[in-house]
matplotlib code that plots the C-alpha trace (Angstrom):
import matplotlib.pyplot as plt

x = [0.0, 2.9, 4.4, 1.3, 2.5, 5.9, 4.4, 1.4, 3.4, 4.2, 0.5, -0.7, 1.9, 0.6, -2.9, -1.7, 0.6, 3.9, 6.8, 7.9, 10.8, 8.4, 5.5, 7.5, 8.5, 4.8, 4.9, 7.9, 5.7, 3.8, 7.1, 8.3, 5.1, 5.5, 8.5, 7.6, 4.3, 5.7, 6.5, 2.9, 1.6, 3.9, 2.7, -1.0, -0.5, 0.9, -2.0, -4.8, -4.2, -1.9, -4.8, -7.0, -4.2, -3.9, -7.6, -7.2, -4.3, -6.4, -9.3, -7.2, -5.0, -7.9, -9.9, -6.8, -6.2, -9.8, -9.4, -6.3, -8.3, -10.9, -8.5, -9.3, -6.3, -2.6, -2.8, -5.6, -3.7, -0.6, -2.6, -4.1, -0.6, 0.4, -2.6, -1.6, 1.9, 0.4, -1.8, 1.0, 3.2, 1.2, 2.4, 6.1, 6.2, 3.0, 2.9, 6.6, 6.4, 3.5, 5.7, 8.8, 6.8, 7.0, 10.8, 11.0, 12.7, 12.5, 14.8, 12.6, 9.4, 10.7, 12.0, 8.5, 6.9, 9.3, 8.5, 4.8, 5.7, 7.9, 5.2, 3.4, 6.4, 6.4, 2.6, 2.7, 4.4, 2.7, -0.8, -0.4, 1.1, -1.8, -4.4, -2.6, -2.6, -6.3, -7.5, -5.9, -4.0, -7.2, -8.2, -4.7, -5.6, -9.3, -9.2, -6.5, -8.2, -11.5, -9.6, -8.0, -11.5, -12.7, -9.6, -10.0, -13.4, -11.9, -9.1, -11.5, -13.6, -10.4, -9.1, -10.0, -8.9, -6.8, -6.1, -2.4, -2.3, -3.0, -0.4, 2.2, 1.3, 2.7, 6.1, 8.8, 8.9, 12.2, 14.1, 17.3, 18.9, 21.6, 25.3, 26.7, 23.2, 24.4, 26.9, 24.4, 21.9, 24.6, 25.2, 21.5, 21.1, 24.0, 22.8, 19.1, 19.9, 21.8, 19.6, 16.5, 17.7, 18.8, 15.6, 13.4, 15.4, 15.5, 11.8, 10.8, 13.1, 13.3, 9.9, 10.9, 14.5, 13.3, 11.2, 14.4, 17.1, 15.2, 14.3, 15.4, 13.1, 9.9, 8.8, 5.3, 4.4, 2.6, 5.7, 8.2, 5.9, 5.7, 9.5, 9.9, 7.4, 9.3, 12.5, 10.8, 8.9, 11.9, 14.4, 12.1, 12.6, 16.2, 14.7, 13.7, 17.2, 18.8, 16.3, 17.4, 21.1, 20.6, 19.1, 22.3, 25.1, 26.2, 24.2, 27.6, 28.8, 25.5, 25.4, 29.0, 28.1, 24.9, 26.8, 29.4, 26.8, 24.9, 28.1, 28.9, 25.5, 24.0, 27.1, 26.9, 23.2, 24.3, 26.4, 24.4, 21.3, 18.5, 18.7, 22.1, 20.6, 17.5, 19.5, 22.0, 19.1, 17.6, 20.7, 21.0, 17.4, 18.0, 20.8, 18.7, 15.7, 17.9, 18.9, 15.4, 15.0, 18.5, 18.2, 14.9, 16.5, 19.5, 17.1, 15.2, 18.4, 19.4, 16.1, 13.5, 9.9, 8.5, 10.7, 10.7, 7.7, 9.3, 12.8, 11.3, 9.4, 12.6, 14.3, 11.5, 11.7, 15.3, 14.6, 11.6, 12.8, 15.9, 13.5, 11.5, 14.6, 14.7, 12.0, 13.3, 16.9, 16.2, 13.9, 16.7, 19.4, 17.4, 16.3, 20.0, 21.1, 21.9, 20.8, 19.2, 22.3, 24.2, 21.6, 22.5, 26.2, 25.4, 23.5, 26.4, 28.6, 26.0, 26.2, 29.7, 28.0, 26.3, 29.7, 30.9, 27.8, 28.5, 32.1, 30.7, 28.2, 29.5, 29.8, 27.2, 27.5, 24.4, 23.7, 23.6, 20.7, 17.4, 15.3, 16.5, 16.1, 12.6, 9.9]
y = [0.0, 2.4, 1.6, 2.3, 5.9, 4.9, 3.6, 6.0, 9.1, 10.0, 10.0, 11.7, 14.4, 15.1, 15.4, 18.0, 19.8, 18.5, 16.6, 13.2, 14.7, 17.3, 15.1, 12.4, 14.9, 15.0, 11.4, 11.9, 12.8, 9.5, 7.5, 9.7, 8.9, 5.3, 5.3, 8.2, 6.7, 3.3, 4.1, 5.2, 2.0, 0.0, 2.0, 1.5, -2.3, -2.6, -0.6, -2.1, -5.1, -6.2, -7.9, -4.8, -2.6, -4.9, -4.5, -0.7, -1.1, -2.8, -0.5, 2.7, 2.0, 1.0, 4.2, 6.4, 4.9, 5.5, 9.1, 9.4, 8.2, 10.8, 13.7, 16.8, 18.9, 18.3, 18.9, 16.5, 13.9, 14.5, 14.3, 11.0, 9.6, 10.7, 8.9, 5.7, 6.1, 6.6, 3.5, 1.4, 2.3, -0.1, -3.3, -3.6, -2.9, -4.8, -7.6, -8.5, -8.6, -11.0, -13.2, -13.1, -13.9, -17.7, -17.8, -20.9, -21.1, -17.4, -17.2, -19.4, -17.8, -14.3, -15.3, -16.7, -13.6, -11.4, -13.3, -12.5, -8.9, -8.6, -10.2, -7.0, -5.0, -7.1, -6.7, -2.9, -2.1, -5.0, -4.4, -0.6, -0.8, -3.0, -0.6, 2.4, 0.6, 0.0, 2.8, 5.8, 6.7, 7.1, 3.4, 2.5, 3.7, 2.9, -0.8, -1.8, 0.4, -1.5, -4.8, -3.7, -3.1, -6.5, -8.2, -6.2, -7.9, -11.3, -10.6, -9.4, -12.6, -14.7, -13.1, -13.4, -10.1, -10.6, -7.7, -6.9, -7.4, -11.1, -11.4, -9.7, -11.8, -14.8, -13.2, -13.4, -9.8, -10.2, -11.6, -9.6, -8.3, -10.5, -9.8, -7.1, -6.0, -2.3, -3.2, -5.3, -2.5, -0.1, -2.5, -2.8, 1.0, 1.5, -1.2, -0.1, 3.5, 2.5, -0.5, 1.6, 4.1, 1.3, -0.7, 2.4, 3.6, 0.2, -0.5, 3.0, 3.7, 0.4, 0.7, 4.1, 3.0, 0.1, 2.4, 4.4, 1.8, -1.2, 0.8, -2.0, -4.4, -2.3, 1.2, 0.1, 0.8, -2.6, -4.5, -2.6, -3.0, -6.7, -7.0, -5.0, -7.3, -10.4, -8.9, -8.2, -11.5, -13.7, -11.9, -12.0, -15.8, -15.0, -14.2, -17.8, -19.0, -16.3, -17.2, -20.8, -19.8, -17.5, -20.5, -22.5, -20.0, -16.7, -13.6, -11.8, -14.0, -13.8, -10.0, -9.8, -11.8, -9.8, -6.5, -7.5, -8.7, -5.4, -3.4, -5.3, -6.0, -2.5, -0.9, -3.1, -2.2, 1.4, 0.8, -1.8, -1.7, -3.9, -7.6, -7.3, -4.7, -6.8, -9.8, -7.7, -5.9, -9.3, -10.3, -6.9, -7.1, -10.7, -9.3, -6.3, -8.4, -11.1, -8.6, -7.9, -10.7, -10.5, -7.4, -8.7, -12.1, -10.4, -8.2, -11.3, -12.8, -9.8, -8.1, -9.8, -10.1, -7.5, -4.8, -5.9, -3.9, -0.6, -1.5, -2.6, 0.6, 2.6, 0.4, 1.1, 4.8, 4.7, 2.3, 4.0, 7.5, 6.7, 5.3, 8.5, 10.5, 8.7, 10.8, 14.3, 13.3, 11.7, 14.6, 17.1, 15.1, 14.8, 18.4, 19.3, 17.3, 13.9, 10.7, 7.7, 5.8, 8.0, 7.3, 3.6, 4.4, 6.2, 3.2, 1.0, 3.3, 3.3, -0.5, -0.2, 1.0, -2.4, -4.0, -1.9, -2.9, -6.5, -6.0, -4.2, -7.0, -9.1, -12.8, -14.5, -17.9, -20.1, -20.3, -16.5, -16.3, -15.1, -16.8, -20.1, -19.2, -17.8, -19.8]
z = [0.0, 0.7, -2.7, -4.8, -4.9, -6.3, -9.5, -9.7, -8.9, -12.5, -13.6, -10.4, -10.9, -14.4, -13.0, -10.4, -12.9, -11.5, -12.9, -11.4, -9.5, -8.0, -7.0, -5.2, -2.5, -1.5, -0.5, 1.9, 4.9, 4.6, 4.7, 7.6, 9.5, 8.6, 11.1, 13.4, 14.6, 15.4, 19.1, 19.6, 18.0, 20.3, 23.4, 22.5, 21.9, 25.4, 26.9, 24.8, 22.6, 19.8, 18.0, 18.2, 16.8, 13.9, 13.1, 13.2, 10.8, 8.1, 8.2, 8.6, 5.7, 3.5, 4.2, 3.8, 0.3, -0.7, 0.4, -1.7, -4.7, -4.1, -3.6, -5.7, -4.8, -4.1, -0.3, 0.3, -1.8, 0.3, 3.6, 2.4, 1.7, 5.2, 6.7, 4.9, 6.5, 10.0, 9.9, 8.1, 11.1, 13.2, 11.6, 12.3, 16.1, 16.7, 14.2, 14.4, 18.2, 17.9, 15.6, 17.8, 21.0, 20.4, 20.6, 18.4, 14.9, 14.7, 11.7, 9.4, 10.7, 10.1, 6.7, 5.7, 7.0, 5.1, 1.9, 2.3, 3.1, 0.0, -2.2, -1.3, -2.5, -5.7, -6.2, -5.9, -9.3, -11.0, -10.0, -10.1, -13.6, -14.8, -13.3, -14.9, -18.3, -18.2, -15.9, -14.0, -10.9, -8.8, -9.4, -8.3, -4.8, -4.8, -5.7, -3.2, -0.5, -1.0, -0.8, 2.5, 4.0, 2.8, 4.2, 7.5, 7.9, 7.3, 9.7, 12.4, 12.0, 12.4, 15.6, 19.2, 20.8, 24.0, 26.3, 26.4, 30.2, 29.6, 26.9, 29.1, 32.1, 30.3, 29.8, 32.4, 33.3, 35.3, 32.3, 31.9, 28.7, 27.2, 27.6, 25.2, 24.3, 24.1, 21.5, 19.6, 19.6, 18.3, 15.4, 14.7, 14.7, 12.2, 9.8, 10.2, 9.1, 6.0, 5.1, 5.6, 3.0, 0.6, 0.9, 0.5, -2.5, -4.3, -3.8, -4.8, -7.7, -9.5, -11.4, -12.8, -13.3, -15.4, -17.5, -18.3, -18.6, -20.0, -23.1, -25.5, -23.8, -23.4, -22.4, -21.4, -17.8, -17.6, -18.8, -16.7, -13.7, -14.4, -14.6, -11.3, -9.7, -10.9, -9.3, -6.0, -5.9, -6.8, -4.6, -1.6, -1.2, -0.2, 3.2, 3.9, 3.0, 5.2, 8.0, 7.9, 7.8, 10.9, 12.8, 12.0, 11.8, 13.4, 12.4, 12.3, 9.5, 7.6, 7.9, 6.6, 3.5, 2.9, 3.1, 0.6, -1.8, -1.6, -2.2, -5.4, -7.0, -6.4, -7.9, -11.0, -11.3, -11.7, -14.8, -16.8, -19.0, -20.4, -19.6, -17.9, -15.6, -15.0, -13.7, -11.8, -10.0, -9.2, -7.4, -5.7, -4.4, -3.1, -0.9, 0.1, 1.0, 2.6, 5.3, 6.4, 9.0, 10.4, 12.7, 14.2, 15.0, 16.6, 18.6, 19.8, 21.1, 23.2, 24.2, 26.5, 25.1, 27.4, 25.9, 22.3, 21.1, 22.3, 21.0, 17.7, 17.4, 17.9, 15.3, 12.8, 13.5, 12.4, 9.5, 8.0, 8.7, 6.7, 4.0, 4.2, 3.3, 0.0, -1.7, -0.9, -1.4, -4.8, -5.8, -4.9, -6.7, -9.9, -9.9, -9.7, -12.7, -11.1, -12.8, -11.2, -11.9, -9.5, -6.8, -7.2, -6.8, -3.6, -2.3, -3.0, -0.9, 1.9, 2.0, 3.4, 6.7, 6.9, 6.6, 9.5, 11.5, 10.9, 12.2, 15.3, 16.1, 19.1, 18.9, 21.1, 22.8, 22.3, 26.0, 26.1, 23.6, 25.1, 22.4, 23.8, 27.4, 27.5, 29.2]

ax = plt.figure().add_subplot(projection="3d")
ax.plot(x, y, z, "-o")
ax.set_aspect("equal")
plt.show()
């Protein structure tokens, strides 16, 4: 839902009399709120119920998308995008905390969850491109918004809402933080900031990047949207593989490999075109998506369950705020004569920070892991 705007921005900009590099700046607040409202969502989930907040998430994001479709002026459209970001902020601190509360095979479980999440990333340019081909930018927001409302009803019927007090009463409130948790959180913060920008830029720019640099293949928004969707969908399965590897090997080693892969493949994506670019981008996205479950698994091994929602919310403030900076930075760069290729080169350089974060991450003995010592 957040990435509908990425593909529909060009047509929406034409409607409001703006160029692509001008209109994308209006979506920045939504991406900023995507991170900024995460702590509030975590706080409300502790006070009310995680399940209830997930219900609010579905209906809120659906109604906000419908409002975007009905917008008659630029500021109402920007406000609608901001509301989508606010309600979307609920998922990560609340939904991920629910997933990590079981403390069993977290790597694989987070990997599978990440695949489903990135299928949404893959579906955004594909579905939006098809709707643009047969309709217009308003339908791009209206139809998914209606689907969210329908799915919200199905989600509501499948859930039994449990007060947070009951959930928290099952958790060992006296469980301490793991050894070297300060250093682990420092590593997570560094990799989160850089990875948040890279993830946001890759997922937002690739549909338009393909339209520009796959010109010998196709210039159709439907075809380039399909190719972007194939990249996202295929690369997302890297998370399951990475999740299995984290359950078997040190996250430090996995993060080192992931960082080197990002540095190399994102750089080569900045200098190639057509089919060579397509396949290089596929490998680059596999390494970008592969990093997604790593930080959450590291966090579950150092932070007790009772504190995870709050720590996760801070993590996503960093992650998604970094992602929110993508739109204004890219807009400013392109307005000042930079090409999208140079944005990719910048992302390759930022991946070096992930390598530094991997080196900073402490080695943890198996008996020190909290996810193996929680009742």
